Phi, psi and omega in degrees: 000317180297324180296324177293322177295324178290321174069036183242022175074243187276059173235153177250130174275119183273333181169171178226131174260119184235081180263137179301136177077002181240157176299149174291131182246113180255116182271130180228160169217141178292142170263100183213146177292161177298124179287166172266160178291132178283342180278312186236354181083356180284182181287142173260149180240148182300134175235035178087202182216162178236126182265125183238127177264124182241136175287131182240179178294150177301147178239125181052038177080012178227151181305150179221148176241136172263119182258104185266116176271091185280129178277142175251143182234149179232139179291137180284347181269115183295342179271352183283139182273358185293327179069228181256153179228134175254133185297148180230150174208103183296343175289334175275305181198145171297152178305132176067014175271158176259347177254146172296164180301315183291323176295320178295318178294317179297316179299321179296319178295317179299315178300317179298337176272006176093008183283133180297142182297330177298319180292319178296317180297321177300316180294325178279343180081034179222180175279173182288335188298310178299327177296311180301316179300315179298319180296328176283335182281313187269141177290148179283130180285000000 
């Protein structure tokens, strides 16, 4: 049921932090098979995870963060130059962005309608900078 509310397809909801006065924090992890190495095609082994907080669309009228527990993988072949790889999913968020894809697209539409970036950022619960970056990243609809 939680996965349907989050609406991101192949993700598992790990938990929700609901502290008064703070953004709702939804912890997720991708449901994806173990990838193969892009360098040599061999097996990759778990190398822990990196937790990334992404500004998401407001939920029930309050700011929300999507806390993505991104898995890191390391090639099992000690001669492979690929090293470690951290999973990416543009359906969740573009690489190195602070807003989720859906929040970035929403912010871009709002900006296209003439809404000031400061107002958009206030509704999302973030500063204007990630909103500005997303508006430059996503095409205007």
